[in-house]
N, C-alpha and C positions, 0 to 999 in steps of 0.2 A: 639368244636368251634361253636360259633353262627353262625347259617345262616341267611342270609339277603334276604326276600321274597319280590316280585314283584308285585304288586298287577294290574294286566292286566286294571282293569277298571279305573285307573289313566290316562293312554295311549289313551282313548275313548274321540272323541270330544261328548262336551255335547249337547243336544237337542237344545239348545238356539243357540250356535255356529253354529251349523249346519244350521238352519234356516236362520240365518243372511248370512252365505255366500251363502244361493242359493236366497235371496232376492237381492245380492249385483250381481250376476251374470244377475239376469233376470233384472236389472236395469238397466247396462251396455247393454245388447242385446237390451233393449227399446230403449235407449238413442243413441245407433248405429243406428237402425231402423228409428228414428225419424232425425236423422241427415242426412240418408241418402235421406228418403223421403223429406224434407226441403231442399236440396240441389238440386235432380231431379225437387223438384215442383218451384223452381227461375230459374233453368235452360230454362225447357220449359215455363215459363212466359216469360223470358226475350228475349228468342230468338223469340216467338209470336211477343212480342212488337217490335222487332229489325225489323221482317218483313212485321208488318203491320203499325208501325209509321216511323221505321228508328232510326237511332243515328247523331252525328254530323262525323262518319266515314262515310255515305254513302249521308246522308243528308243536304242540306244548307236549311238555314230558313232564310225568310226576314218577320218581322211583321209576323203576322199569315200564312204567305203562307211557304209552303215546297217544295223543289225542288229534287229530287231524281238523282242526278249528271251524274249517270252513265245510267241512263235507259235506256236500248235496244243497249247497248254497248258490244261488245265482253268482254271489260275487266272488266265488271261489276261485282262486289262484289257478294258472295253466295247470302247474305241478298236483294238486290237488285233484283238477279234473280228469289228468292222465293217471294218475295211482286209482282213481274211481273204473275210469272207463278199463284199466290192464287187468282188474280182478273179475270184469264182467258179472259182478252182483249188484243187486238194489242196494242200496244202504241207506239209511234212516236218516234223513236232513239234521244237522248241529243243531238248526233251530228246536228240535222235536227231542233230541236224546244225545246222551255222553257216551260215545263208543270210543273205548281204551283197548289197546293193542299191547302184548306183551312177550318179548321173546326172549328175556332173562329174568332170572329171579331177581329179589331185592338188593342181593350183592352184587350183581352184575354179571353172573354165569351165565350161560347159555341155557336154555332150557330143553331137556332131552329126556327120552323115553327110558334110559338107562339110569336115570336117579326119580326117586320118590319126592313129591314136594305137600307142604302145608300150606294152604291159602287160606288167611285168619281177615275176615272182613269186618268193618264195623255196620252198626245199626243205621239202614237207611229210613227214616221214616215217610211214610209216603209215598215213598218212590219203587217203581217197579225195576226190578233188575234181572239180568241172566248171567251166566260164566260159563262160556262154551271152548273145548279144547280142540285143536285141530295141528294137522300135520305141518310141514314147514310149505307143502303148497295149499294149503287152504282146504284142506279135505277132512270131514269126521272121520276118526279112529274108529274101524271097525272093532266089535267086540260082543261078547256072546251075552253080555248084561243088557246090551243096546242104552247105555250110557253115552252121553255125550253131553251133556249139559247139567245146571243146576238152575234155578230160579228163586225168585223171590216167594214163589208158594210153592214149590215143592222140595226146598232146603231143608232140613230138620235143624233149626236155629238153637243158640243158648238162652238161655233165662234171661239174658239181657237184649236180646235181639242179636246178637253179632254171629257170625256164623263161621264154621271152619270144613273145608271142602279138601280132600286129599287127592292127589295124582300117584298114579305109582300101578308096576303090573301084578301085584297081587291082591288081591282083594281085601280089603278091611270093612268096618263095622262103619256105618253113617255116611256120610256124602262123600263118596269114592267115585273116581270117575278112571275106567282103566285106559292106560297110553302105552300098553305093550306093544313093541316093535317100530312104534311111529317115528323111530329117530327123533330130529327135532322138532319141538313144541312151539305154537304158539297160543295163546289165551285171548279170549276177546271179552271183556267185560262190556256189557251194556246197559246205560242205565235210563230208563224213560222218566221226560220230564213231566209234570201234572199237566193237566188239560189248560192250565191259565200260563202254562208255563214258569220260568224261571228268572230271576233278575241274574245281573253279575255277581252281586252278592253272595245270592242264592248257589250259583254256578261255581263260585271259587271255595265255598263251603262244602260241597258235594265234590270238589276234586280233592279235598283233602281226606276222605273220607275212604279212598280206592283202597282195595284188598293188600296184603301182604305177602309175598311169597317167599317161601321157605324151604333150602333145600334139605331135605333130612338126611339121604345117604344116596350112595350110587352103586351097581354092579357091574 
């Protein structure tokens, strides 16, 4: 009877096949690591953005102005609370005031100290307000005039109660705030509610009367 022999070498993987398998395993591992790194990076970036700039879930937008609607409230969402904690500032509760921040002009261009701006506001009968200018890190801008803000008490209004405030490097007559050398700018417009508070309808009407930020020229 003839015997049938089996060559064990026929069942060994070839060197080329072994290398391909190793490369495939490494490729899958690297792809997984890159996917995890990308997901982590996107998650960290989105969380930081939500904390620093907010989203429609926590921030209302009126032209260039942003308003954290639940700032200082017990019911505030985690991103609002984290934003407040990150600034290290004691902020007025949204139940007592409207605090609006702007980092762009009304056309959407980034505010910068190399440009001059005109801020036009409507009359806000019975409401006290302030408009202050900061650099991008939230610091007041040093200047020889010691001017950092105007309020309903200190601004020189127009006859109809409206007001115009200018920002720029060079001194101007009227309501002028120096911004020379500050780089990027941030405006904070604060409106205090009356002692008896405001209804939702009154808040909505107030929010329609926020100042317009107009860029004039840049150097």
